[in-house]
C-alpha positions as CSV (number, residue, x, y, z in Angstrom):
1,X,-20.1,6.8,-11.5
2,X,-20.4,8.0,-7.3
3,X,-22.2,11.1,-6.4
4,X,-19.9,14.0,-5.3
5,X,-19.8,14.0,-1.6
6,X,-17.8,15.3,1.2
7,X,-14.8,13.4,2.0
8,X,-15.7,12.4,5.3
9,X,-18.9,10.7,3.8
10,X,-16.3,8.4,1.7
11,X,-13.8,7.6,4.8
12,X,-15.5,5.5,7.6
13,X,-13.9,3.7,10.4
14,X,-15.4,0.5,11.8
15,X,-13.9,-1.9,14.5
16,X,-15.5,-4.8,12.2
17,X,-13.2,-3.7,8.9
18,X,-9.4,-3.9,9.4
19,X,-9.5,-3.5,12.9
20,X,-10.6,0.1,12.8
21,X,-8.4,1.4,10.5
22,X,-10.1,4.1,8.1
23,X,-11.1,2.8,4.9
24,X,-13.2,4.0,1.6
25,X,-16.5,3.5,2.6
26,X,-18.4,0.6,0.7
27,X,-15.1,-1.2,0.6
28,X,-12.5,-2.8,2.8
29,X,-9.5,-0.6,0.8
30,X,-7.7,0.9,3.8
31,X,-6.8,4.6,3.0
32,X,-3.0,3.7,4.2
33,X,-3.2,1.7,1.3
34,X,-4.2,4.0,-1.3
35,X,-1.6,7.0,0.5
36,X,1.3,4.5,0.1
37,X,0.3,4.6,-3.9
38,X,0.3,8.0,-4.1
39,X,3.7,8.6,-2.1
40,X,5.1,6.1,-4.8
41,X,4.2,8.9,-7.4
42,X,1.2,6.9,-8.9
43,X,-1.4,9.2,-10.1
44,X,-4.7,9.1,-9.3
45,X,-6.3,8.1,-12.4
46,X,-3.8,5.1,-12.4
47,X,-4.7,4.1,-8.9
48,X,-8.3,3.9,-9.7
49,X,-7.6,2.2,-13.1
50,X,-4.9,-0.2,-12.2
51,X,-5.1,-0.9,-8.4
52,X,-8.5,-0.1,-7.1
53,X,-11.3,0.1,-10.3
54,X,-14.0,-0.2,-7.0
55,X,-12.8,3.4,-6.4
56,X,-13.2,6.6,-8.3
57,X,-10.6,9.7,-7.9
58,X,-13.1,11.4,-5.7
59,X,-12.3,8.7,-3.3
60,X,-8.6,8.5,-3.8
61,X,-8.9,12.6,-3.1
62,X,-10.9,11.9,-0.1
63,X,-7.8,9.5,1.3
64,X,-5.5,12.5,0.8
65,X,-7.8,14.8,2.3
66,X,-8.1,12.6,5.2
67,X,-4.5,12.5,5.7
68,X,-4.3,16.2,5.6
69,X,-7.0,17.0,8.2
70,X,-5.2,14.6,10.6
71,X,-1.9,16.3,10.2
72,X,-3.6,19.6,10.5
73,X,-4.9,18.9,13.6
74,X,-2.3,16.9,15.4
75,X,-1.3,18.7,18.4
76,X,2.5,18.7,18.7
77,X,4.3,19.5,22.0
78,X,7.9,20.9,21.7
79,X,10.0,20.6,25.1
80,X,12.0,23.4,25.8
81,X,15.6,22.6,26.1
């Protein structure tokens, strides 16, 4: 089992892996793929057991935290009507 570490250490972006899309560190598993499974209501445990046995639950949580941080820091510009 992997040691617990910050989610920012678990998600990497490399121009050499999946055209620079964020992936789980040490794998070629895109964050996007994990988020799609979460969106379908699949539990974190099931994602690890049935879909991505190379991950652990902390990796799946890190994908969700990464997406949350993106939305949290997104700038939204609303024009006046």
